[in-house]
C-alpha positions as CSV (number, residue, x, y, z in Angstrom):
1,M,103.3,73.0,110.5
2,F,101.8,71.6,107.3
3,L,103.3,72.1,103.8
4,P,102.4,70.8,100.4
5,I,105.7,69.9,98.7
6,K,105.3,68.1,95.4
7,A,103.0,66.1,93.1
8,D,102.7,62.6,94.4
9,F,103.3,61.0,91.0
10,K,106.0,61.0,88.3
11,L,105.9,64.0,86.0
12,P,106.2,63.4,82.2
13,H,109.1,65.9,81.9
14,F,111.3,68.2,84.0
15,P,109.3,71.4,84.9
16,V,111.6,73.9,83.3
17,L,109.4,77.0,83.4
18,T,108.4,76.3,87.0
19,V,112.1,76.4,87.9
20,V,112.6,79.6,85.7
21,V,109.8,81.3,87.7
22,C,111.4,80.4,91.0
23,I,114.9,81.5,89.9
24,T,113.4,84.8,88.6
25,C,111.7,85.4,91.9
26,A,114.9,84.7,93.8
27,L,117.0,87.1,91.6
28,V,114.4,89.8,91.9
29,F,114.3,89.4,95.7
30,L,118.1,89.6,96.0
31,K,118.0,92.8,94.0
32,Q,115.3,94.1,96.3
33,R,117.5,93.3,99.3
34,S,120.4,95.1,97.8
35,D,118.2,98.2,97.1
36,W,116.9,98.1,100.6
37,A,120.4,98.1,102.0
38,D,121.1,101.2,99.9
39,F,117.9,102.8,101.1
40,E,118.8,102.2,104.7
41,D,122.2,103.7,104.2
42,A,120.6,106.8,102.7
43,L,118.2,107.0,105.6
44,A,121.1,106.9,108.0
45,R,122.7,109.8,106.2
46,Y,119.5,111.8,106.4
47,C,119.3,111.1,110.2
48,Q,122.8,112.5,110.6
49,T,122.0,115.8,109.0
50,P,122.0,118.6,111.6
51,Q,118.7,120.1,112.8
52,S,117.8,123.0,115.0
53,R,116.5,122.3,118.5
54,L,113.1,123.5,117.4
55,E,113.0,121.2,114.4
56,E,114.1,118.3,116.7
57,M,111.3,119.1,119.1
58,V,108.7,119.3,116.4
59,I,109.7,116.0,114.8
60,S,109.8,114.4,118.3
61,R,106.2,115.5,118.9
62,I,105.1,114.1,115.6
63,S,107.0,110.8,116.3
64,K,105.1,110.3,119.5
65,M,101.8,111.0,117.8
66,Q,102.5,108.4,115.1
67,D,104.3,105.9,117.4
68,A,107.3,106.3,115.1
69,T,110.4,104.8,116.7
70,I,112.9,104.9,113.9
71,C,114.7,108.0,112.8
72,G,113.3,109.2,109.5
73,E,110.0,107.3,109.9
74,V,108.0,110.5,110.1
75,M,109.3,111.7,106.8
76,F,109.0,108.2,105.3
77,N,105.3,108.1,106.2
78,L,104.8,111.6,104.9
79,D,106.6,110.8,101.6
80,H,104.3,107.8,101.2
81,A,101.1,109.7,101.9
82,D,98.6,109.9,99.0
83,D,98.6,113.7,99.4
84,P,101.7,114.9,101.4
85,D,100.5,118.5,101.5
86,A,97.1,117.5,102.9
87,E,99.0,115.2,105.4
88,I,101.2,118.1,106.5
89,E,98.1,120.3,107.1
90,E,96.5,117.5,109.2
91,I,99.7,117.1,111.2
92,V,100.1,120.8,111.8
93,A,96.5,121.1,112.8
94,S,96.9,118.4,115.5
95,L,100.0,120.1,117.0
96,R,99.6,122.7,119.7
97,P,101.0,126.1,118.8
98,L,104.7,126.7,119.4
99,A,105.6,128.8,122.4
100,G,106.1,132.4,121.5
101,F,104.1,132.1,118.3
102,T,100.6,133.1,117.5
103,P,98.4,130.1,116.4
104,E,98.5,131.4,112.8
105,D,102.3,132.0,112.8
106,S,102.8,128.6,114.4
107,R,100.8,126.9,111.6
108,E,102.7,128.8,108.9
109,Y,106.1,128.0,110.4
110,L,105.4,124.3,111.0
111,T,104.0,123.9,107.5
112,R,107.0,125.5,106.0
113,M,109.4,123.5,108.2
114,L,107.8,120.2,107.3
115,R,107.8,120.9,103.6
116,S,111.4,121.9,103.8
117,E,112.3,118.7,105.7
118,L,110.4,116.6,103.2
119,A,112.2,118.2,100.3
120,E,115.6,117.5,102.1
121,Y,114.5,113.9,102.8
122,R,113.7,113.4,99.1
123,T,117.1,114.7,98.0
124,I,119.0,112.3,100.2
125,V,116.7,109.2,100.4
126,P,115.7,107.4,97.2
127,N,112.1,106.1,96.7
128,D,111.0,103.1,98.6
129,P,112.7,100.2,96.7
130,D,109.5,98.1,96.6
131,T,107.6,100.8,94.7
132,K,109.8,100.0,91.7
133,V,108.5,96.4,91.6
134,A,105.1,96.6,93.3
135,Y,101.7,97.2,91.7
136,Y,99.8,100.3,92.9
137,T,96.1,99.7,92.5
138,A,95.3,103.2,91.3
139,T,97.4,103.0,88.2
140,W,95.6,100.1,86.3
141,N,98.9,99.4,84.6
142,P,99.0,95.8,83.4
143,I,102.8,95.6,83.3
144,P,103.4,95.9,87.0
145,M,100.4,93.7,87.5
146,V,102.6,91.0,86.1
147,T,106.0,92.0,87.2
148,S,104.9,92.5,90.8
149,S,104.2,88.8,91.0
150,F,107.9,88.1,91.0
151,A,108.8,90.5,93.9
152,H,108.4,89.7,97.6
153,G,108.5,91.5,100.9
154,S,110.5,89.2,103.1
155,W,112.4,85.9,103.2
156,G,109.3,84.1,104.7
157,H,107.1,85.6,101.9
158,I,109.2,84.2,99.1
159,I,110.2,80.9,100.6
160,F,106.6,79.8,101.4
161,N,105.3,81.1,98.1
162,L,107.8,79.2,96.1
163,I,107.2,76.0,98.1
164,F,103.5,76.2,97.4
165,F,104.2,77.2,93.8
166,I,106.4,74.2,93.1
167,A,103.9,71.8,94.7
168,F,101.2,72.7,92.2
169,A,102.8,74.4,89.2
170,T,104.9,71.4,88.1
171,T,101.7,69.5,87.3
172,L,100.0,72.5,85.6
173,E,103.1,73.0,83.4
174,A,103.1,69.3,82.4
175,L,99.4,69.5,81.4
176,V,99.2,72.8,79.5
177,G,102.7,73.0,78.0
178,P,105.2,75.9,78.1
179,I,103.2,78.4,76.1
180,G,100.0,77.6,78.0
181,F,101.8,77.9,81.3
182,I,103.2,81.3,80.4
183,I,99.8,82.6,79.2
184,F,98.2,81.3,82.3
185,I,100.6,83.2,84.6
186,L,100.2,86.4,82.6
187,V,96.4,86.3,82.4
188,N,96.1,85.3,86.1
189,S,98.4,88.1,87.2
190,V,96.4,90.7,85.2
191,L,93.1,89.4,86.5
192,I,94.3,89.6,90.0
193,G,95.5,93.2,89.5
194,L,92.2,94.2,87.8
195,T,90.2,92.8,90.7
196,D,92.4,94.5,93.2
197,S,92.0,97.8,91.4
198,V,88.2,97.5,91.0
199,V,87.7,96.8,94.7
200,S,90.2,99.5,95.8
201,S,88.4,102.0,93.6
202,L,85.0,101.1,94.9
203,A,86.4,101.4,98.5
204,D,88.2,104.6,97.6
205,T,91.4,103.4,99.1
206,H,94.5,102.2,97.2
207,H,97.6,100.3,98.1
208,W,100.8,98.7,96.9
209,S,100.8,94.9,96.2
210,L,103.5,92.4,95.4
211,G,104.2,88.7,95.6
212,L,103.4,85.4,93.9
213,S,100.7,84.5,96.3
214,G,97.8,85.3,94.0
215,V,99.4,83.3,91.2
216,V,100.0,80.4,93.5
217,M,96.3,80.3,94.4
218,G,95.5,80.6,90.7
219,V,97.7,77.5,89.9
220,M,96.0,75.7,92.8
221,G,92.6,76.5,91.4
222,A,93.6,75.4,87.9
223,H,95.0,72.2,89.3
224,A,91.8,71.5,91.2
225,F,89.8,71.7,87.9
226,L,92.3,69.8,85.7
227,L,93.4,67.0,88.0
228,P,91.2,67.2,91.1
229,R,92.1,63.7,92.4
230,G,95.8,64.0,91.6
231,K,97.5,63.9,94.9
232,I,100.0,66.3,96.4
233,R,102.6,65.0,98.8
234,C,102.4,67.1,102.0
235,Y,104.7,67.1,105.0
236,Y,103.6,67.9,108.5
237,W,105.2,68.2,111.9
238,F,104.2,69.2,115.4
239,I,106.9,69.3,118.0
240,V,108.3,65.8,117.6
241,I,105.5,64.4,115.5
242,F,106.3,64.5,111.8
243,G,105.5,62.6,108.6
244,S,103.9,62.9,105.1
245,I,100.6,62.3,103.5
246,A,99.2,62.5,100.0
247,I,96.1,64.7,99.7
248,P,93.9,65.2,96.7
249,A,94.5,68.6,95.0
250,W,90.8,69.6,95.1
251,L,90.8,69.2,98.9
252,L,93.9,71.4,99.3
253,A,92.5,74.0,97.0
254,A,89.2,74.1,98.9
255,W,91.1,74.4,102.2
256,Y,93.4,77.2,101.2
257,I,91.2,79.2,98.9
258,G,88.1,78.6,101.0
259,G,90.1,79.7,104.1
260,D,91.1,82.9,102.4
261,I,87.5,83.6,101.3
262,Y,86.5,83.3,104.9
263,R,89.3,85.6,106.1
264,L,88.4,88.1,103.5
265,F,84.9,88.6,104.8
266,A,85.3,87.6,108.5
267,Y,88.2,90.0,109.3
268,D,88.9,93.7,108.6
269,D,92.6,93.5,109.5
270,H,94.5,90.9,107.4
271,G,97.9,91.7,108.9
272,G,99.3,93.3,105.7
273,I,98.4,90.2,103.6
274,N,96.6,90.9,100.4
275,V,93.9,88.3,101.0
276,L,91.8,89.7,98.1
277,A,94.6,88.8,95.7
278,H,94.7,85.3,97.0
279,V,90.9,84.9,96.5
280,A,90.9,86.6,93.1
281,G,93.9,84.4,92.0
282,G,92.3,81.1,93.1
283,I,88.9,81.9,91.5
284,A,90.4,83.3,88.3
285,G,92.7,80.2,88.0
286,Y,89.8,77.8,88.4
287,F,87.6,79.5,85.9
288,Y,90.4,80.1,83.4
289,A,91.0,76.4,83.4
290,Y,87.2,75.7,83.1
291,F,86.8,77.9,80.0
292,F,90.1,77.6,78.2
293,L,91.8,74.4,79.3
294,K,89.2,71.7,78.6
295,E,91.6,69.9,76.2
296,A,94.1,69.7,79.0
297,R,91.4,68.4,81.3
298,M,90.9,65.5,78.9
299,M,94.7,64.8,79.0
300,A,94.5,65.1,82.8
301,E,91.7,62.6,83.0
302,A,93.8,60.1,81.1
303,L,96.6,60.7,83.5
304,Q,94.3,60.2,86.4
305,R,93.1,56.9,85.1
306,D,96.7,55.7,84.9
307,L,97.3,56.9,88.4
308,D,94.3,55.0,89.6
309,K,95.6,51.9,88.0
310,V,98.9,52.3,89.8
311,E,97.2,52.9,93.1
312,F,94.8,49.9,92.7
313,K,96.9,46.7,92.5
314,P,94.7,43.8,93.6
315,N,96.6,40.8,94.9
316,F,95.4,37.3,93.7
């Protein structure tokens, strides 16, 4: 395991906004967890509603086709389809006709039954909680482009994002100031969302996206431009071997952003990770700093000279 933890030099002031972002992410995530608990309770109530033997048989067949193992998963998938009616037609067409029905009557019955089940599901089970906070790439809405950055999908997702964010964002906040820091996060989030929407539209496939990962990469990219030789203290451990090492920010940015660029083009399956958002964030962060933060770069160079003096202490 290898984790960048913090800037390897004393910051000029306490990183208030970095902490505010972390607290906001934590509060949003706790609300998400609460909403998911309510969702699961509602799903359990739906699963307890009585069904006819024929309905149970049909749902069981569909479950086996979709490898669905959890009660309600068939309806959950149907509710989240881009076009539920078209999805129902496709499911019905794939099922063999019911015994005692003509093929046409079987299709009509199954279609009506699935629509009725979906309507009942929607009256009992609320919308997927993450859809309240995630960004859907077909909407092109800048507000969820920003707000989705503060939501996360799991404990691991938020913990590692915040660790990486703190490691790089504290320096960026110190260099660009509070207003510049806020503007950077807003602009970076919107650029990530726009890139995601453009690529999704070209591919004619849209998805939901959430998490601070893209912004983390953006902060990393900006840090690489502003203070490339400023070092980040990283901790590593392997079984019983552990320790820490200070690594230049540019090298870490090249490793993580470059690794995601490779993954983006080398693999089709990214395991549910929005690698495009990572790459878009990293590149957008670097070039935003290049075009709009040159004054901060001058301040950073002065800081770098001071750091170099501290590191180089000749003995006479």
